[in-house]
C-alpha positions as CSV (number, residue, x, y, z in Angstrom):
1,X,-85.0,57.1,53.7
2,X,-82.4,59.2,55.5
3,X,-81.0,60.6,52.2
4,X,-84.5,61.5,51.0
5,X,-85.2,63.4,54.3
6,X,-81.8,65.1,54.1
7,X,-82.5,66.1,50.5
8,X,-85.9,67.6,51.4
9,X,-84.4,69.7,54.2
10,X,-81.4,70.8,52.1
11,X,-83.6,71.8,49.2
12,X,-85.0,74.6,51.3
13,X,-81.5,76.3,51.6
14,X,-80.9,77.8,48.3
15,X,-84.3,79.4,47.7
16,X,-84.1,80.9,51.2
17,X,-80.6,82.3,50.6
18,X,-81.6,83.9,47.2
19,X,-84.7,85.4,48.8
20,X,-82.9,86.9,51.8
21,X,-79.9,88.2,49.8
22,X,-82.4,89.7,47.3
23,X,-84.1,91.6,50.2
24,X,-80.8,93.0,51.5
25,X,-79.0,93.9,48.3
26,X,-80.2,95.7,45.2
27,X,-80.1,94.3,41.7
28,X,-76.8,96.1,40.9
29,X,-74.9,94.3,43.7
30,X,-76.7,91.0,43.7
31,X,-74.2,89.1,41.5
32,X,-71.2,90.2,43.5
33,X,-72.9,89.3,46.8
34,X,-74.1,85.9,45.6
35,X,-70.6,85.1,44.3
36,X,-69.0,86.0,47.6
37,X,-71.7,84.1,49.5
38,X,-71.0,81.0,47.4
39,X,-67.5,80.9,48.8
40,X,-69.0,79.5,52.0
41,X,-69.2,76.0,50.5
42,X,-65.5,75.9,49.8
43,X,-64.6,77.5,53.2
44,X,-67.0,75.0,54.9
45,X,-65.5,72.0,53.1
46,X,-62.0,73.1,54.1
47,X,-62.8,73.8,57.7
48,X,-64.8,70.5,58.0
49,X,-61.8,68.6,56.5
50,X,-59.4,70.2,58.9
51,X,-61.5,69.6,61.9
52,X,-62.2,65.9,60.9
53,X,-58.5,65.3,60.2
54,X,-57.6,66.8,63.6
55,X,-60.0,64.4,65.3
56,X,-58.6,61.5,63.3
57,X,-55.1,62.5,64.3
58,X,-56.0,61.8,67.9
59,X,-57.5,58.5,67.0
60,X,-61.1,59.4,67.6
61,X,-62.9,58.8,64.3
62,X,-66.3,59.2,66.0
63,X,-65.5,62.7,67.0
64,X,-64.7,63.6,63.4
65,X,-68.4,63.3,62.7
66,X,-69.7,64.5,66.1
67,X,-67.7,67.7,66.3
68,X,-68.6,68.7,62.7
69,X,-72.3,67.9,63.4
70,X,-72.4,69.8,66.6
71,X,-70.7,72.9,65.0
72,X,-73.3,72.7,62.2
73,X,-76.1,72.6,64.7
74,X,-74.7,75.5,66.7
75,X,-74.3,77.7,63.7
76,X,-77.8,76.8,62.5
77,X,-79.2,77.8,65.8
78,X,-77.3,81.1,65.7
79,X,-78.6,81.9,62.2
80,X,-82.1,80.9,63.2
81,X,-82.0,83.1,66.2
82,X,-80.5,86.2,64.7
83,X,-81.2,86.2,61.0
84,X,-83.0,89.3,59.9
85,X,-84.9,88.5,56.8
86,X,-85.3,92.0,55.4
87,X,-83.8,95.4,56.1
88,X,-87.1,96.9,57.1
89,X,-87.2,94.4,60.0
90,X,-84.0,96.0,61.3
91,X,-85.1,99.6,60.7
92,X,-83.2,100.1,57.4
93,X,-84.5,101.2,54.0
94,X,-84.9,98.4,51.4
95,X,-82.6,98.6,48.4
96,X,-85.2,96.7,46.3
97,X,-86.7,98.5,43.4
98,X,-84.4,100.2,40.9
99,X,-80.9,98.9,40.2
100,X,-79.3,102.1,41.5
101,X,-81.0,102.1,44.9
102,X,-78.3,99.8,46.4
103,X,-75.4,102.1,45.6
104,X,-77.0,105.1,47.3
105,X,-76.7,103.7,50.8
106,X,-78.9,104.8,53.6
107,X,-78.8,108.5,53.5
């Protein structure tokens, strides 16, 4: 049951990322941005392993799970509080439309 619930919540991640990144970056830069964005999984795995191994070094195996979980919750709350879904919401012009719009910048 827990794995099913986790899968349901995690399945909302990728469509949301694609939608928000598509709002902020035009078609001409979308591939580069998504490639850079996908590096977060590797960086997260490395950081999570380093933090967990540090906790295990001190003999507190429970903290290996707790610290990573609390950090994940904290970052999730930060993203939830400050994520701007589209450039228009922040007062910027949308790069959506033609492929060349993203390279023109804002002015």
